[in-house]
C-alpha positions, -999 to +999 in steps of 0.1 A: -014-552-874-028-584-858-054-580-831-044-594-798-065-624-786-074-625-749-074-660-734-099-664-705-097-693-682-131-704-668-130-719-633-166-722-623-185-749-603-217-734-618-215-746-654-243-722-664-217-693-664-195-712-688-224-720-711-236-684-712-202-671-721-196-698-747-230-692-763-222-654-768-186-653-777-169-619-778-146-610-807-109-615-800-116-635-768-109-672-765-124-691-736-107-721-720-127-742-696-105-754-667-116-786-650-122-778-613-128-812-598-109-838-619-075-821-617-049-817-589-037-783-579-006-786-601-026-798-630-049-768-627-019-744-627-006-761-659-041-757-675-042-720-665-008-713-681-013-691-711-045-675-698-045-638-694-077-635-675-094-659-650-132-659-643-144-681-615-153-690-579-132-676-551-127-709-532-113-725-564-090-697-575-078-685-541-055-715-533-039-712-567-029-675-563+007-681-550+014-703-580-004-684-607+016-682-639+029-648-651+004-649-680-024-641-657-030-603-654-066-601-640-089-623-619-127-617-619-144-635-590-181-646-592-185-637-555-195-603-541-179-610-506-142-617-506-134-619-468-117-653-474-094-636-500-083-610-475-075-637-449-055-657-475-035-626-485-022-624-449-009-659-452+009-654-485+015-616-488+047-620-509+032-640-538+038-621-571+002-627-582-011-603-556+001-575-578-023-582-606-059-569-609-087-584-589-124-577-593-156-590-576-192-591-584-208-558-577-244-549-585-253-585-595-266-596-561-282-563-551-317-568-564-322-605-554-308-599-519-331-568-515-361-589-526-351-615-500-349-589-473-383-574-482-398-609-481-382-615-447-396-583-433-431-593-444-427-629-432-416-618-398-442-591-393-470-615-404-457-645-385-456-668-415-435-694-397-463-699-372-489-703-400-466-728-418-466-749-387-504-748-386-505-759-422-480-788-416-502-799-387-534-796-408-548-773-382-569-741-386-561-713-363-583-711-332-602-679-323-573-665-302-548-673-329-570-657-355-573-625-334-536-624-330-528-628-367-554-601-375-543-575-348-506-581-342-491-569-375-481-533-378-483-512-410-449-512-426-451-474-432-450-469-395-417-488-390-380-480-393-355-504-408-318-500-402-293-513-427-258-521-416-239-514-448-248-487-473-230-499-505-247-512-537-267-540-519-276-520-489-288-491-510-310-514-531-325-529-499-332-494-487-350-486-521-373-516-518-381-510-482-389-473-488-411-483-517-435-500-491-433-469-469-407-478-444-383-452-429-348-465-436-316-455-418-281-467-427-250-475-408-217-469-426-184-482-411-163-454-426-170-417-428-170-403-464-183-371-479-214-382-498-252-376-498-275-400-479-288-416-511-319-436-504-314-434-466-333-411-444-303-407-422-268-421-419-250-432-388-213-440-381-194-461-356-195-435-328-233-436-331-239-473-334-259-477-302-282-448-313-287-465-347-296-499-332-320-484-306-339-466-334-348-497-354-378-520-357-359-541-381-321-544-383-306-558-415-269-566-418-252-566-452-217-557-440-187-578-452-164-596-428-134-573-421-114-567-389-137-537-381-169-556-385-159-589-367-181-592-337-195-558-341-229-568-326-215-595-302-217-597-264-242-572-250-242-547-279-278-555-288-291-548-252-297-512-264-325-526-286-346-538-257-371-509-259-382-515-295-372-552-297-364-552-334-362-582-356-327-591-370-321-601-406-286-612-416-276-614-453-241-601-449-217-623-429-223-644-398-191-631-382-209-598-372-220-616-340-212-650-325-240-675-319-239-672-282-245-635-283-273-639-308-291-665-286-286-643-256-302-613-274-332-635-285-336-652-251-334-619-232-359-602-255-334-576-267-344-585-302-377-603-310-369-625-340-341-634-364-341-643-401-307-657-409-292-665-443-256-664-430-242-677-397-210-678-378-205-714-388-217-728-421-232-753-425-249-747-392-242-779-371-273-799-360-262-793-324-269-755-327-297-742-304-308-719-332-325-747-351-350-752-322-359-716-315-394-706-325-385-670-333-357-679-357-358-686-394-328-702-411-320-704-448-288-720-463-270-689-476-293-685-506-304-648-504-285-640-536-297-664-563-280-664-597-304-646-620-298-657-656-272-636-675-265-611-647-232-625-634-217-630-669-229-596-680-208-580-652-178-599-664-183-592-701-186-554-693-153-556-674-137-576-702-145-549-727-130-523-704-099-545-699-095-549-737-096-511-740-071-506-712-097-488-691-102-490-653-123-521-643-155-520-622-156-534-587-118-536-582-105-550-549-071-545-533-064-577-513-041-558-489-067-532-480-093-554-464-121-532-478-141-529-509 
């Protein structure tokens, strides 16, 4: 009996993914590279016809979903966050292709994002931004500055970090922060029966204020969903004014609007912010955040693409798919949750 060949369409702007898969081909799998820039939408649909599986970037595949050919049975996205997909589902809920399988990247970004957060904690606590300014000005710290840099930092093992989001990425962040002695608490948006994992304590929506008031550092890793939209906006962060925690955002910028963030920083409810995601990306030059001394901004790069990791997640799922087994990191577009 002839073995079935699975045709996989590759729709990646990052050509490294295609190269890695083509270098290590799996048996009974045929890869088809789909041009993502030189073709019109209709031409891309024609190119996809005959593919059973798609592997690619969410912004590329998402607009094609209402017209996906019947041959497509499963889509593996290269993104971990799929809030744009949930929004698009609401606009086209009756498209037949919403009934196929969708999976996202899972553990791939956990370690690099956790390393970014640990670096941010140290950079904020040691005032690296101020020292970079001195270096740029070719200026050695004066005596008062030297005393401040030597006496202001607190030992990390005396501090509490609060992680908004306790999934794979949030748990990895907790592991790294606990490895340097920090106490780590977690905020979970839904109550489930589970142990606390790497967290010293878990909090839920009814205890959000208590959670925020207990932190020296607050790190957000929550996705953008109706329940997280504006979760920290308006005067929510006022409860932090006693400990004045630093805020690190590697989740989604929609957790609080820019005006609320600036208000919290200006009023001293939070002391500093280290932002890899923002309500509007790219952040416009007119934003006041660019000019704030207590803000560090990076261009959504906390989860770099470590060689081989993204494609390994896909290949593992591809083997499960070929065997008819449940796939890892499945997403139901109608549920708006992971």
